[in-house]
C-alpha atoms as a printed R data frame, in Angstrom:
    type eleno elety resid chain resno       x       y       z
1   ATOM     1    CA   UNK     A     1 133.658  74.508 140.748
2   ATOM     2    CA   UNK     A     2 133.610  74.728 136.956
3   ATOM     3    CA   UNK     A     3 136.648  76.157 135.198
4   ATOM     4    CA   UNK     A     4 136.153  79.508 133.525
5   ATOM     5    CA   UNK     A     5 135.178  78.474 129.976
6   ATOM     6    CA   UNK     A     6 135.548  80.529 126.807
7   ATOM     7    CA   UNK     A     7 132.015  81.354 125.698
8   ATOM     8    CA   UNK     A     8 131.810  81.418 121.910
9   ATOM     9    CA   UNK     A     9 129.374  84.091 120.732
10  ATOM    10    CA   UNK     A    10 127.742  84.402 117.325
11  ATOM    11    CA   UNK     A    11 129.811  86.898 115.294
12  ATOM    12    CA   UNK     A    12 128.686  89.222 112.503
13  ATOM    13    CA   UNK     A    13 129.555  87.267 109.365
14  ATOM    14    CA   UNK     A    14 128.336  89.994 106.981
15  ATOM    15    CA   UNK     A    15 128.247  93.813 107.203
16  ATOM    16    CA   UNK     A    16 124.440  93.932 107.433
17  ATOM    17    CA   UNK     A    17 123.922  90.803 109.540
18  ATOM    18    CA   UNK     A    18 121.843  91.257 112.681
19  ATOM    19    CA   UNK     A    19 120.678  87.674 113.282
20  ATOM    20    CA   UNK     A    20 121.671  84.246 112.077
21  ATOM    21    CA   UNK     A    21 120.470  80.657 111.835
22  ATOM    22    CA   UNK     A    22 122.550  77.696 112.980
23  ATOM    23    CA   UNK     A    23 122.171  75.606 109.836
24  ATOM    24    CA   UNK     A    24 124.474  72.762 110.917
25  ATOM    25    CA   UNK     A    25 127.100  71.938 113.526
26  ATOM    26    CA   UNK     A    26 130.250  70.521 111.919
27  ATOM    27    CA   UNK     A    27 131.698  69.425 115.283
28  ATOM    28    CA   UNK     A    28 130.153  67.375 118.066
29  ATOM    29    CA   UNK     A    29 130.514  67.726 121.799
30  ATOM    30    CA   UNK     A    30 133.870  66.284 122.833
31  ATOM    31    CA   UNK     A    31 135.548  66.763 119.441
32  ATOM    32    CA   UNK     A    32 138.929  68.421 119.219
33  ATOM    33    CA   UNK     A    33 138.984  71.653 117.241
34  ATOM    34    CA   UNK     A    34 142.118  72.844 115.504
35  ATOM    35    CA   UNK     A    35 142.819  76.394 114.435
36  ATOM    36    CA   UNK     A    36 140.900  77.077 111.218
37  ATOM    37    CA   UNK     A    37 138.520  74.122 111.617
38  ATOM    38    CA   UNK     A    38 134.901  74.650 110.634
39  ATOM    39    CA   UNK     A    39 132.739  74.651 113.775
40  ATOM    40    CA   UNK     A    40 129.318  75.351 112.281
41  ATOM    41    CA   UNK     A    41 127.515  76.701 109.233
42  ATOM    42    CA   UNK     A    42 125.576  79.876 109.917
43  ATOM    43    CA   UNK     A    43 122.902  81.259 107.609
44  ATOM    44    CA   UNK     A    44 123.183  85.041 107.461
45  ATOM    45    CA   UNK     A    45 121.073  87.620 105.655
46  ATOM    46    CA   UNK     A    46 123.240  87.095 102.559
47  ATOM    47    CA   UNK     A    47 124.276  83.428 102.402
48  ATOM    48    CA   UNK     A    48 125.290  80.401 104.436
49  ATOM    49    CA   UNK     A    49 128.800  81.015 105.785
50  ATOM    50    CA   UNK     A    50 131.184  78.697 107.616
51  ATOM    51    CA   UNK     A    51 132.156  79.712 111.173
52  ATOM    52    CA   UNK     A    52 135.811  78.794 111.793
53  ATOM    53    CA   UNK     A    53 137.724  78.391 115.038
54  ATOM    54    CA   UNK     A    54 140.503  80.865 115.772
55  ATOM    55    CA   UNK     A    55 142.411  78.608 118.204
56  ATOM    56    CA   UNK     A    56 142.852  75.009 119.308
57  ATOM    57    CA   UNK     A    57 140.322  73.764 121.848
58  ATOM    58    CA   UNK     A    58 137.693  71.127 122.623
59  ATOM    59    CA   UNK     A    59 133.952  71.539 122.091
60  ATOM    60    CA   UNK     A    60 132.496  71.009 125.562
61  ATOM    61    CA   UNK     A    61 128.849  72.077 125.186
62  ATOM    62    CA   UNK     A    62 126.506  73.139 122.371
63  ATOM    63    CA   UNK     A    63 124.037  75.698 123.723
64  ATOM    64    CA   UNK     A    64 122.105  76.503 120.525
65  ATOM    65    CA   UNK     A    65 120.895  73.400 118.628
66  ATOM    66    CA   UNK     A    66 120.834  72.992 114.866
67  ATOM    67    CA   UNK     A    67 117.997  74.732 113.057
68  ATOM    68    CA   UNK     A    68 117.599  77.506 115.630
69  ATOM    69    CA   UNK     A    69 116.550  80.621 113.756
70  ATOM    70    CA   UNK     A    70 116.955  84.339 114.418
71  ATOM    71    CA   UNK     A    71 119.844  84.010 116.877
72  ATOM    72    CA   UNK     A    72 120.996  87.585 117.653
73  ATOM    73    CA   UNK     A    73 124.612  88.615 117.197
74  ATOM    74    CA   UNK     A    74 126.548  88.159 120.432
75  ATOM    75    CA   UNK     A    75 124.409  85.288 121.732
76  ATOM    76    CA   UNK     A    76 126.515  82.481 123.247
77  ATOM    77    CA   UNK     A    77 126.199  79.405 121.028
78  ATOM    78    CA   UNK     A    78 128.744  76.974 122.549
79  ATOM    79    CA   UNK     A    79 131.402  76.391 125.213
80  ATOM    80    CA   UNK     A    80 134.996  75.421 124.451
81  ATOM    81    CA   UNK     A    81 137.718  74.279 126.862
82  ATOM    82    CA   UNK     A    82 141.473  73.902 126.594
83  ATOM    83    CA   UNK     A    83 141.796  70.402 128.107
84  ATOM    84    CA   UNK     A    84 139.664  67.319 127.349
85  ATOM    85    CA   UNK     A    85 139.293  66.464 131.058
86  ATOM    86    CA   UNK     A    86 137.154  69.583 131.495
87  ATOM    87    CA   UNK     A    87 134.507  68.370 129.027
88  ATOM    88    CA   UNK     A    88 132.545  66.243 131.530
89  ATOM    89    CA   UNK     A    89 132.261  69.204 133.879
90  ATOM    90    CA   UNK     A    90 130.045  70.999 131.346
91  ATOM    91    CA   UNK     A    91 127.749  68.074 130.551
92  ATOM    92    CA   UNK     A    92 124.783  69.703 132.328
93  ATOM    93    CA   UNK     A    93 125.953  73.271 131.850
94  ATOM    94    CA   UNK     A    94 123.225  75.817 131.013
95  ATOM    95    CA   UNK     A    95 123.410  79.499 130.252
96  ATOM    96    CA   UNK     A    96 120.330  81.587 130.986
97  ATOM    97    CA   UNK     A    97 120.749  83.937 128.044
98  ATOM    98    CA   UNK     A    98 121.468  81.144 125.577
99  ATOM    99    CA   UNK     A    99 118.785  78.824 126.958
100 ATOM   100    CA   UNK     A   100 116.183  81.577 126.666
101 ATOM   101    CA   UNK     A   101 117.207  82.555 123.153
102 ATOM   102    CA   UNK     A   102 117.204  79.044 121.703
103 ATOM   103    CA   UNK     A   103 113.606  77.951 122.507
104 ATOM   104    CA   UNK     A   104 112.169  81.377 121.715
105 ATOM   105    CA   UNK     A   105 113.683  81.371 118.243
106 ATOM   106    CA   UNK     A   106 112.718  77.793 117.415
107 ATOM   107    CA   UNK     A   107 110.003  76.699 115.040
108 ATOM   108    CA   UNK     A   108 106.539  77.661 116.429
109 ATOM   109    CA   UNK     A   109 104.346  74.794 117.732
110 ATOM   110    CA   UNK     A   110 101.519  73.480 115.538
111 ATOM   111    CA   UNK     A   111  97.913  74.614 116.109
112 ATOM   112    CA   UNK     A   112  95.729  72.553 118.422
113 ATOM   113    CA   UNK     A   113  93.386  71.458 115.622
114 ATOM   114    CA   UNK     A   114  96.188  69.970 113.513
115 ATOM   115    CA   UNK     A   115  96.077  66.177 113.078
116 ATOM   116    CA   UNK     A   116  98.710  64.085 114.770
117 ATOM   117    CA   UNK     A   117 101.652  63.654 112.358
118 ATOM   118    CA   UNK     A   118 104.087  60.719 112.565
119 ATOM   119    CA   UNK     A   119 105.730  60.606 116.024
120 ATOM   120    CA   UNK     A   120 109.249  61.554 114.977
121 ATOM   121    CA   UNK     A   121 111.399  63.888 117.088
122 ATOM   122    CA   UNK     A   122 112.237  67.236 115.534
123 ATOM   123    CA   UNK     A   123 115.722  68.591 116.170
124 ATOM   124    CA   UNK     A   124 114.513  72.099 115.278
125 ATOM   125    CA   UNK     A   125 111.971  72.335 118.083
126 ATOM   126    CA   UNK     A   126 112.233  69.885 120.993
127 ATOM   127    CA   UNK     A   127 108.797  68.531 121.854
128 ATOM   128    CA   UNK     A   128 107.301  69.341 118.444
129 ATOM   129    CA   UNK     A   129 105.426  66.550 116.659
130 ATOM   130    CA   UNK     A   130 106.547  67.552 113.158
131 ATOM   131    CA   UNK     A   131 109.296  65.689 111.317
132 ATOM   132    CA   UNK     A   132 112.672  67.400 110.804
133 ATOM   133    CA   UNK     A   133 112.154  70.360 108.519
134 ATOM   134    CA   UNK     A   134 113.478  73.793 107.658
135 ATOM   135    CA   UNK     A   135 111.549  77.044 107.438
136 ATOM   136    CA   UNK     A   136 112.607  79.208 104.500
137 ATOM   137    CA   UNK     A   137 112.212  82.890 105.358
138 ATOM   138    CA   UNK     A   138 112.161  85.927 103.106
139 ATOM   139    CA   UNK     A   139 115.754  87.192 102.784
140 ATOM   140    CA   UNK     A   140 116.976  90.691 101.952
141 ATOM   141    CA   UNK     A   141 117.506  90.543  98.193
142 ATOM   142    CA   UNK     A   142 118.683  94.171  98.009
143 ATOM   143    CA   UNK     A   143 120.519  96.419 100.505
144 ATOM   144    CA   UNK     A   144 117.485  98.692 101.025
145 ATOM   145    CA   UNK     A   145 114.798  96.002 100.945
146 ATOM   146    CA   UNK     A   146 112.473  95.926 103.965
147 ATOM   147    CA   UNK     A   147 109.596  93.919 102.496
148 ATOM   148    CA   UNK     A   148 108.741  92.122  99.282
149 ATOM   149    CA   UNK     A   149 105.964  90.659  97.158
150 ATOM   150    CA   UNK     A   150 105.770  86.974  96.240
151 ATOM   151    CA   UNK     A   151 105.119  87.290  92.518
152 ATOM   152    CA   UNK     A   152 105.183  83.623  91.534
153 ATOM   153    CA   UNK     A   153 106.141  80.242  92.938
154 ATOM   154    CA   UNK     A   154 108.325  78.307  90.497
155 ATOM   155    CA   UNK     A   155 107.928  75.048  92.454
156 ATOM   156    CA   UNK     A   156 104.818  73.257  93.693
157 ATOM   157    CA   UNK     A   157 104.206  71.347  96.902
158 ATOM   158    CA   UNK     A   158 105.741  67.885  96.647
159 ATOM   159    CA   UNK     A   159 108.366  68.731  94.023
160 ATOM   160    CA   UNK     A   160 112.010  67.908  94.562
161 ATOM   161    CA   UNK     A   161 114.385  70.829  95.009
162 ATOM   162    CA   UNK     A   162 117.996  70.770  93.905
163 ATOM   163    CA   UNK     A   163 120.650  73.213  95.023
164 ATOM   164    CA   UNK     A   164 120.444  76.325  92.834
165 ATOM   165    CA   UNK     A   165 116.879  75.714  91.628
166 ATOM   166    CA   UNK     A   166 114.638  78.765  91.285
167 ATOM   167    CA   UNK     A   167 112.103  78.549  94.099
168 ATOM   168    CA   UNK     A   168 110.120  81.784  93.663
169 ATOM   169    CA   UNK     A   169 110.217  85.244  92.129
170 ATOM   170    CA   UNK     A   170 110.250  88.067  94.672
171 ATOM   171    CA   UNK     A   171 109.493  91.695  93.817
172 ATOM   172    CA   UNK     A   172 111.735  93.951  95.880
173 ATOM   173    CA   UNK     A   173 111.954  97.737  96.046
174 ATOM   174    CA   UNK     A   174 114.367  97.610  93.089
175 ATOM   175    CA   UNK     A   175 113.319  94.813  90.741
176 ATOM   176    CA   UNK     A   176 111.903  91.299  90.535
177 ATOM   177    CA   UNK     A   177 114.589  88.809  91.596
178 ATOM   178    CA   UNK     A   178 114.659  85.029  91.554
179 ATOM   179    CA   UNK     A   179 114.964  83.310  94.957
180 ATOM   180    CA   UNK     A   180 117.129  80.198  94.659
181 ATOM   181    CA   UNK     A   181 117.297  77.086  96.838
182 ATOM   182    CA   UNK     A   182 120.473  76.704  98.898
183 ATOM   183    CA   UNK     A   183 120.247  72.926  99.486
184 ATOM   184    CA   UNK     A   184 118.398  69.836  98.303
185 ATOM   185    CA   UNK     A   185 115.034  68.762  99.685
186 ATOM   186    CA   UNK     A   186 111.309  68.598  98.990
187 ATOM   187    CA   UNK     A   187 108.825  71.471  99.092
188 ATOM   188    CA   UNK     A   188 106.396  70.369 101.807
189 ATOM   189    CA   UNK     A   189 104.290  73.495 102.380
190 ATOM   190    CA   UNK     A   190 103.836  76.969 100.864
191 ATOM   191    CA   UNK     A   191 102.996  79.406 103.666
192 ATOM   192    CA   UNK     A   192 102.696  82.650 101.668
193 ATOM   193    CA   UNK     A   193 100.533  82.401  98.512
194 ATOM   194    CA   UNK     A   194 101.312  84.061  95.212
195 ATOM   195    CA   UNK     A   195 100.502  87.745  94.950
196 ATOM   196    CA   UNK     A   196 100.906  88.471  98.668
197 ATOM   197    CA   UNK     A   197 102.190  92.028  99.009
198 ATOM   198    CA   UNK     A   198 104.314  93.734 101.662
199 ATOM   199    CA   UNK     A   199 105.773  90.567 103.198
200 ATOM   200    CA   UNK     A   200 108.269  91.640 105.924
201 ATOM   201    CA   UNK     A   201 111.813  90.322 105.914
202 ATOM   202    CA   UNK     A   202 112.208  87.139 107.945
203 ATOM   203    CA   UNK     A   203 108.638  85.956 107.350
204 ATOM   204    CA   UNK     A   204 108.462  82.157 106.773
205 ATOM   205    CA   UNK     A   205 107.678  81.517 103.111
206 ATOM   206    CA   UNK     A   206 107.676  77.727 102.884
207 ATOM   207    CA   UNK     A   207 108.706  74.461 104.530
208 ATOM   208    CA   UNK     A   208 111.378  72.144 103.103
209 ATOM   209    CA   UNK     A   209 111.949  68.558 104.274
210 ATOM   210    CA   UNK     A   210 114.708  66.093 103.487
211 ATOM   211    CA   UNK     A   211 112.478  63.041 102.922
212 ATOM   212    CA   UNK     A   212 109.573  62.870 100.500
213 ATOM   213    CA   UNK     A   213 107.622  60.720 102.971
214 ATOM   214    CA   UNK     A   214 107.468  63.657 105.434
215 ATOM   215    CA   UNK     A   215 105.486  65.911 103.068
216 ATOM   216    CA   UNK     A   216 101.936  64.809 104.148
217 ATOM   217    CA   UNK     A   217 102.717  65.670 107.773
218 ATOM   218    CA   UNK     A   218 102.763  69.387 106.863
219 ATOM   219    CA   UNK     A   219  99.430  69.493 105.024
220 ATOM   220    CA   UNK     A   220  97.817  71.577 107.797
221 ATOM   221    CA   UNK     A   221 100.963  73.315 109.022
222 ATOM   222    CA   UNK     A   222 100.572  77.007 109.798
223 ATOM   223    CA   UNK     A   223 103.237  79.437 110.941
224 ATOM   224    CA   UNK     A   224 102.246  82.059 113.478
225 ATOM   225    CA   UNK     A   225 103.959  84.809 111.488
226 ATOM   226    CA   UNK     A   226 101.813  84.270 108.373
227 ATOM   227    CA   UNK     A   227  98.398  83.331 109.748
228 ATOM   228    CA   UNK     A   228  97.075  86.843 109.100
229 ATOM   229    CA   UNK     A   229  98.750  87.188 105.696
230 ATOM   230    CA   UNK     A   230  96.478  86.621 102.717
231 ATOM   231    CA   UNK     A   231  96.761  87.234  99.023
232 ATOM   232    CA   UNK     A   232  94.921  90.371  97.880
233 ATOM   233    CA   UNK     A   233  91.414  89.668  96.659
234 ATOM   234    CA   UNK     A   234  90.682  90.554  93.027
235 ATOM   235    CA   UNK     A   235  89.015  93.938  92.622
236 ATOM   236    CA   UNK     A   236  85.208  93.703  92.530
237 ATOM   237    CA   UNK     A   237  83.537  94.264  89.168
238 ATOM   238    CA   UNK     A   238  82.433  97.841  88.635
239 ATOM   239    CA   UNK     A   239  78.789  98.394  89.510
240 ATOM   240    CA   UNK     A   240  76.350  99.172  86.708
241 ATOM   241    CA   UNK     A   241  76.104 102.850  85.870
242 ATOM   242    CA   UNK     A   242  73.560 104.669  87.938
243 ATOM   243    CA   UNK     A   243  70.872 106.370  85.877
244 ATOM   244    CA   UNK     A   244  70.029 109.806  87.095
245 ATOM   245    CA   UNK     A   245  66.376 109.949  88.138
246 ATOM   246    CA   UNK     A   246  64.357 113.036  87.237
247 ATOM   247    CA   UNK     A   247  64.597 115.568  89.982
248 ATOM   248    CA   UNK     A   248  61.430 116.311  91.884
249 ATOM   249    CA   UNK     A   249  59.667 119.492  90.947
250 ATOM   250    CA   UNK     A   250  61.048 122.324  93.017
251 ATOM   251    CA   UNK     A   251  58.648 123.841  95.516
252 ATOM   252    CA   UNK     A   252  56.988 127.082  94.505
253 ATOM   253    CA   UNK     A   253  59.216 130.039  95.268
254 ATOM   254    CA   UNK     A   254  58.395 131.832  98.453
255 ATOM   255    CA   UNK     A   255  57.600 135.516  98.101
256 ATOM   256    CA   UNK     A   256  60.664 137.508  98.910
257 ATOM   257    CA   UNK     A   257  60.518 139.811 101.856
258 ATOM   258    CA   UNK     A   258  60.120 143.448 101.103
259 ATOM   259    CA   UNK     A   259  63.500 145.110 100.887
260 ATOM   260    CA   UNK     A   260  64.370 147.102 103.929
261 ATOM   261    CA   UNK     A   261  65.212 150.650 102.982
262 ATOM   262    CA   UNK     A   262  68.720 151.627 103.852
263 ATOM   263    CA   UNK     A   263  69.202 154.110 106.606
264 ATOM   264    CA   UNK     A   264  69.744 157.574 105.251
265 ATOM   265    CA   UNK     A   265  73.289 158.697 105.473
266 ATOM   266    CA   UNK     A   266  74.234 161.801 107.283
267 ATOM   267    CA   UNK     A   267  75.446 163.494 104.140
268 ATOM   268    CA   UNK     A   268  75.596 163.158 100.370
269 ATOM   269    CA   UNK     A   269  78.120 160.747  98.884
270 ATOM   270    CA   UNK     A   270  81.548 162.256  98.507
271 ATOM   271    CA   UNK     A   271  82.762 162.945  95.030
272 ATOM   272    CA   UNK     A   272  84.966 160.234  93.637
273 ATOM   273    CA   UNK     A   273  84.755 158.330  96.918
274 ATOM   274    CA   UNK     A   274  87.296 160.703  98.516
275 ATOM   275    CA   UNK     A   275  86.523 162.137 101.927
276 ATOM   276    CA   UNK     A   276  87.504 165.810 102.289
277 ATOM   277    CA   UNK     A   277  88.388 166.385 105.930
278 ATOM   278    CA   UNK     A   278  90.589 168.728 107.891
279 ATOM   279    CA   UNK     A   279  93.615 167.224 109.667
280 ATOM   280    CA   UNK     A   280  92.236 168.090 113.116
281 ATOM   281    CA   UNK     A   281  88.840 166.563 112.335
282 ATOM   282    CA   UNK     A   282  90.519 163.431 110.967
283 ATOM   283    CA   UNK     A   283  92.564 163.000 114.164
284 ATOM   284    CA   UNK     A   284  89.522 163.571 116.357
285 ATOM   285    CA   UNK     A   285  87.461 161.050 114.379
286 ATOM   286    CA   UNK     A   286  90.206 158.448 114.743
287 ATOM   287    CA   UNK     A   287  90.267 158.920 118.516
288 ATOM   288    CA   UNK     A   288  86.489 158.503 118.794
289 ATOM   289    CA   UNK     A   289  86.268 155.692 116.240
290 ATOM   290    CA   UNK     A   290  83.916 157.581 113.947
291 ATOM   291    CA   UNK     A   291  83.524 156.552 110.316
292 ATOM   292    CA   UNK     A   292  84.110 159.749 108.362
293 ATOM   293    CA   UNK     A   293  82.025 158.488 105.438
294 ATOM   294    CA   UNK     A   294  78.950 158.817 107.652
295 ATOM   295    CA   UNK     A   295  79.698 162.400 108.695
296 ATOM   296    CA   UNK     A   296  78.127 165.289 106.782
297 ATOM   297    CA   UNK     A   297  80.588 168.086 106.184
298 ATOM   298    CA   UNK     A   298  79.481 171.678 106.583
299 ATOM   299    CA   UNK     A   299  82.699 173.307 105.414
300 ATOM   300    CA   UNK     A   300  83.542 174.550 101.904
301 ATOM   301    CA   UNK     A   301  82.736 171.905  99.244
302 ATOM   302    CA   UNK     A   302  81.435 169.573 101.979
303 ATOM   303    CA   UNK     A   303  84.667 169.582 103.950
304 ATOM   304    CA   UNK     A   304  84.383 167.900 107.350
305 ATOM   305    CA   UNK     A   305  85.466 170.125 110.187
306 ATOM   306    CA   UNK     A   306  86.068 169.633 113.886
307 ATOM   307    CA   UNK     A   307  82.577 170.917 114.643
308 ATOM   308    CA   UNK     A   308  81.026 168.275 112.349
309 ATOM   309    CA   UNK     A   309  82.856 165.454 114.141
310 ATOM   310    CA   UNK     A   310  81.916 166.705 117.620
311 ATOM   311    CA   UNK     A   311  78.229 167.098 116.690
312 ATOM   312    CA   UNK     A   312  78.010 163.751 114.833
313 ATOM   313    CA   UNK     A   313  75.493 161.274 116.254
314 ATOM   314    CA   UNK     A   314  75.924 157.701 114.900
315 ATOM   315    CA   UNK     A   315  72.780 156.174 113.409
316 ATOM   316    CA   UNK     A   316  71.280 152.964 114.858
317 ATOM   317    CA   UNK     A   317  72.149 149.700 113.140
318 ATOM   318    CA   UNK     A   318  69.510 148.400 110.773
319 ATOM   319    CA   UNK     A   319  68.107 145.048 111.996
320 ATOM   320    CA   UNK     A   320  69.019 142.163 109.739
321 ATOM   321    CA   UNK     A   321  66.310 140.446 107.764
322 ATOM   322    CA   UNK     A   322  64.794 137.329 109.318
323 ATOM   323    CA   UNK     A   323  66.278 134.064 108.089
324 ATOM   324    CA   UNK     A   324  62.870 132.896 107.006
325 ATOM   325    CA   UNK     A   325  62.592 135.771 104.573
326 ATOM   326    CA   UNK     A   326  65.402 134.362 102.408
327 ATOM   327    CA   UNK     A   327  63.926 132.376  99.501
328 ATOM   328    CA   UNK     A   328  64.618 128.664  99.713
329 ATOM   329    CA   UNK     A   329  67.119 127.406  97.159
330 ATOM   330    CA   UNK     A   330  65.752 125.048  94.579
331 ATOM   331    CA   UNK     A   331  66.513 121.398  95.305
332 ATOM   332    CA   UNK     A   332  69.405 120.125  93.172
333 ATOM   333    CA   UNK     A   333  69.328 116.564  91.889
334 ATOM   334    CA   UNK     A   334  72.129 114.397  93.300
335 ATOM   335    CA   UNK     A   335  74.787 113.551  90.738
336 ATOM   336    CA   UNK     A   336  75.252 109.836  90.042
337 ATOM   337    CA   UNK     A   337  78.222 108.264  91.822
338 ATOM   338    CA   UNK     A   338  81.214 107.573  89.576
339 ATOM   339    CA   UNK     A   339  83.042 104.258  89.386
340 ATOM   340    CA   UNK     A   340  86.771 103.668  89.584
341 ATOM   341    CA   UNK     A   341  89.268 100.821  89.679
342 ATOM   342    CA   UNK     A   342  91.994 100.854  92.333
343 ATOM   343    CA   UNK     A   343  95.147  99.470  90.675
344 ATOM   344    CA   UNK     A   344  97.929  98.758  93.204
345 ATOM   345    CA   UNK     A   345 101.292 100.211  92.294
346 ATOM   346    CA   UNK     A   346 104.445  98.144  92.159
347 ATOM   347    CA   UNK     A   347 107.063  98.252  94.892
348 ATOM   348    CA   UNK     A   348 109.446 100.039  92.535
349 ATOM   349    CA   UNK     A   349 107.009 102.885  91.867
350 ATOM   350    CA   UNK     A   350 106.152 103.141  95.551
351 ATOM   351    CA   UNK     A   351 109.814 103.472  96.512
352 ATOM   352    CA   UNK     A   352 110.330 106.073  93.769
353 ATOM   353    CA   UNK     A   353 107.430 108.083  95.198
354 ATOM   354    CA   UNK     A   354 108.856 107.803  98.724
355 ATOM   355    CA   UNK     A   355 112.282 108.964  97.574
356 ATOM   356    CA   UNK     A   356 110.851 111.924  95.645
357 ATOM   357    CA   UNK     A   357 108.737 112.988  98.612
358 ATOM   358    CA   UNK     A   358 111.698 112.594 100.970
359 ATOM   359    CA   UNK     A   359 113.866 114.704  98.670
360 ATOM   360    CA   UNK     A   360 111.217 117.426  98.439
361 ATOM   361    CA   UNK     A   361 110.596 117.549 102.197
362 ATOM   362    CA   UNK     A   362 114.139 117.255 103.550
363 ATOM   363    CA   UNK     A   363 116.322 119.031 100.969
364 ATOM   364    CA   UNK     A   364 116.003 122.804 100.363
365 ATOM   365    CA   UNK     A   365 115.011 123.596  96.790
366 ATOM   366    CA   UNK     A   366 115.457 126.820  94.840
367 ATOM   367    CA   UNK     A   367 114.729 127.576  91.221
368 ATOM   368    CA   UNK     A   368 116.530 129.914  88.816
369 ATOM   369    CA   UNK     A   369 115.113 131.465  85.663
370 ATOM   370    CA   UNK     A   370 116.528 133.729  82.978
371 ATOM   371    CA   UNK     A   371 115.020 135.646  80.064
372 ATOM   372    CA   UNK     A   372 116.887 135.338  76.776
373 ATOM   373    CA   UNK     A   373 116.259 137.377  73.651
374 ATOM   374    CA   UNK     A   374 116.502 134.837  70.814
375 ATOM   375    CA   UNK     A   375 115.795 137.327  68.013
376 ATOM   376    CA   UNK     A   376 119.317 137.353  66.542
377 ATOM   377    CA   UNK     A   377 119.575 133.571  66.871
378 ATOM   378    CA   UNK     A   378 116.379 133.114  64.883
379 ATOM   379    CA   UNK     A   379 117.654 135.480  62.188
380 ATOM   380    CA   UNK     A   380 120.913 133.542  61.988
381 ATOM   381    CA   UNK     A   381 119.022 130.266  61.825
382 ATOM   382    CA   UNK     A   382 116.940 131.594  58.950
383 ATOM   383    CA   UNK     A   383 120.061 132.669  57.067
384 ATOM   384    CA   UNK     A   384 121.756 129.297  57.583
385 ATOM   385    CA   UNK     A   385 118.691 127.427  56.383
386 ATOM   386    CA   UNK     A   386 118.742 129.410  53.151
387 ATOM   387    CA   UNK     A   387 122.334 128.460  52.368
């Protein structure tokens, strides 16, 4: 039986770190590790940070190889033991969670149509036919950045890269920031062209190799994460203005139907539009649903009484005119279509709009106003100006 080994998990090396990349192992299997020794270099969302040992031990097994990207926090990356005689016991040791995380996060395989590059083993992806290389992904260049725009590439394919060189300019939600190279190499392939908007964090931007001779092997390299990402096409030229054609002569107007005479009302119109009715007659009319304006009053000055409401017979509704009797509207000439140019906004303006909308929708607003009589102030101002 194997001794119970300490499983070393990937820690959070920055406050916002969620995943990391094993850039390089500083110790090999079988090496002794002292307290404070550097075990590996881990690339976080901020920078490449050294991962130090907290106690003395021996490195028995490396579970996540160099170059493995997007390793989640808490994933087991290696096994350490207290005594060197335990090292051989873990020679063929595997961990399901670590073994599944390492191949899944490795460099994606090349497309089937790609030509056969030089047969050199790749430590980043076992079984891949590409030479050793490193995928550079889009980092978070601001705390609130979720995507960015590749404004301009400062280096071309084939150029040598020195540590600290400006590789590209990335437009974030705050400003346009230069993206610098963290180590030396050669730019073998640009995966995201200039002008590509809304590139998510972690998307592969380019490929860097250590040897200049390995550059041609990546001529047809394509990453699965950027196959559907294209630079925006230039806006099409505005179409020529449309000339309005003379409208066709409107058809001759149809003869209007003879107006239907209105049904005679039961009584003369009330003076001033006011209906004079007794309280009892008003209550009775409300119970029966009778419109008092249609009732002819027989009381003094045309006053409607109870007898008038009880003897009222509602008139039949006048049939509506046939739809065909309505004269056809004259045909209106269609207005020419206008032209416009859709200018994409910058990430900064888009974020400003999102913040303003969020503030308006989620925060209660109230407005105060006050009226001020400025008459005396204006008089005083006039007096001071005359001094």
